[in-house]
C-alpha positions in Angstrom: -19.7 30.1 5.3 -18.6 27.8 8.4 -20.5 25.2 6.9 -18.8 24.9 3.9 -15.5 25.0 5.4 -16.6 22.1 7.4 -18.0 20.5 4.2 -14.4 21.0 2.5 -12.7 19.5 5.6 -15.0 16.2 6.0 -14.1 15.6 2.1 -10.4 16.0 2.5 -10.7 13.7 5.5 -13.0 11.4 3.3 -10.3 11.1 0.5 -7.3 11.2 2.6 -6.5 7.5 2.3 -6.8 7.9 -1.4 -4.9 11.4 -1.3 -1.8 9.5 0.7 -1.7 6.7 -1.6 -1.5 8.9 -4.7 1.0 11.3 -3.1 3.3 8.2 -2.4 3.1 6.4 -5.7 3.9 9.9 -7.4 6.8 10.8 -5.0 8.6 7.4 -5.4 8.0 7.2 -1.6 8.2 3.3 -2.1 11.7 3.1 -2.9 13.3 4.7 -0.1 13.5 7.4 2.3 16.4 9.5 1.2 19.9 9.7 2.7 19.0 6.9 5.4 20.7 4.1 3.4 18.7 0.9 3.7 15.8 2.2 5.4 13.1 1.7 3.0 9.6 0.6 3.1 6.5 0.4 0.4 3.9 3.1 1.7 1.3 1.9 -0.6 1.3 -1.8 -0.1 0.3 -0.6 3.8 -2.3 1.8 2.5 -3.9 -0.8 -0.3 -3.7 -3.6 2.4 -5.1 -1.9 5.6 -7.8 0.0 3.5 -8.6 -3.0 1.5 -9.4 -4.9 4.9 -10.7 -2.7 7.0 -12.9 -0.7 4.8 -12.8 -1.8 1.4 -15.3 1.3 0.0 -12.7 3.7 1.1 -10.5 3.3 -1.8 -11.6 1.4 -4.8 -10.0 -1.0 -6.9 -10.3 0.7 -10.0 -8.6 3.8 -8.4 -5.6 1.1 -6.8 -5.4 -0.2 -10.3 -4.8 3.7 -11.8 -2.2 4.3 -8.9 -0.4 1.3 -10.1 -0.1 2.4 -13.4 1.2 6.0 -12.2 3.7 4.1 -10.0 5.1 2.4 -13.4 5.2 5.5 -15.1 6.8 7.3 -12.1 9.4 4.4 -11.6 10.1 3.5 -15.5 8.4 0.1 -14.7 6.3 -1.6 -17.4 3.1 -0.4 -17.5 0.8 -2.9 -15.6 3.2 -4.4 -13.2 2.4 -2.6 -10.1 -1.2 -2.6 -10.9 -0.9 -6.4 -11.0 0.8 -6.4 -7.7 -1.7 -4.0 -5.9 -4.4 -6.1 -7.0 -2.8 -9.1 -5.5 -2.4 -7.3 -2.1 -6.1 -6.6 -2.6 -6.7 -10.2 -3.0 -4.9 -11.2 0.4 -6.7 -8.4 2.5 -10.2 -9.5 0.8 -9.6 -13.1 1.7 -8.3 -12.2 5.3 -11.7 -10.0 5.3 -14.1 -13.0 4.3 -12.3 -15.7 6.7 -12.2 -13.3 10.0 -14.5 -13.3 12.6 -12.5 -11.4 15.0 -10.1 -8.9 13.7 -6.6 -8.9 15.0 -3.7 -6.6 14.4 -1.5 -9.8 14.7 -3.5 -12.1 12.5 -3.3 -9.0 10.2 0.0 -8.5 10.1 1.0 -12.0 9.3 -1.4 -12.2 6.4 0.3 -8.7 5.3 3.7 -10.2 5.8 2.7 -13.3 3.3 1.3 -10.8 1.0 4.3 -8.5 0.8 6.5 -11.5 0.2 4.3 -12.9 -2.2 3.9 -9.5 -4.0 7.6 -8.8 -4.0 8.3 -12.0 -5.3 5.8 -11.8 -8.4 7.2 -8.5 -8.9 10.8 -9.6 -9.2 10.2 -12.5 -11.0 8.1 -10.5 -13.7 11.0 -7.5 -13.7 13.8 -9.7 -13.9 12.7 -12.7 -16.3 10.4 -11.0 -18.5 12.2 -7.5 -18.7 15.8 -8.4 -17.9 15.9 -5.4 -15.0 18.4 -6.2 -12.8 17.0 -6.8 -9.1 18.7 -6.3 -5.9 17.4 -8.8 -3.5 19.1 -7.5 -0.2 17.3 -4.1 -0.7 14.2 -5.9 -1.4 14.6 -8.0 2.0 15.1 -4.9 3.4 12.0 -3.4 2.3 10.1 -6.2 3.3 11.3 -6.1 6.7 10.7 -2.5 7.4 7.5 -2.4 5.5 6.4 -5.2 7.9 7.5 -3.6 11.0 6.0 -0.3 9.7 2.7 -1.8 9.4 1.9 -1.8 12.8 2.8 2.0 13.2 0.7 3.1 10.2 -2.5 0.7 11.3 -2.6 2.4 14.6 -2.3 5.8 12.8 -5.2 4.6 10.4 -7.5 3.3 13.3 -7.0 6.5 14.8 -8.2 8.5 12.0 -11.0 6.0 11.5 -12.2 6.9 15.1 -11.7 10.5 14.3 -14.1 10.6 11.0 -12.2 9.0 8.1 
């Protein structure tokens, strides 16, 4: 009985990044934190970049693609836009993983900043030019800023979780 409980706990810990990704996508957590005004950040970007960079086998690209479709359905965006953006972030992480000899949180964060700037730019272009969706650029800049700053916190948390056993 104790062994069965340990197996369930280990499975939950093993799938924690994927569960967190789907939880954040399905709850529109990437839009904003309620009642805090401009404090908004994109948790799926952080999760996707970190786990694609540090442990690409933890969350598969196909599951990330599907989470993008769920995100589009949740937000009411055209199907496939978020998936394309998520795959773009994966590409930046894969590029950094392949060229890095010694991992460093500061180098990772600079590439993450470039990745989210590029991803949000492409997302804004697709949504505004092709689908005529109004874009508030001030909110996007605030979202990019807080996403970048919170990457350091979440990277430390995820590093700790990796040492614990994820």
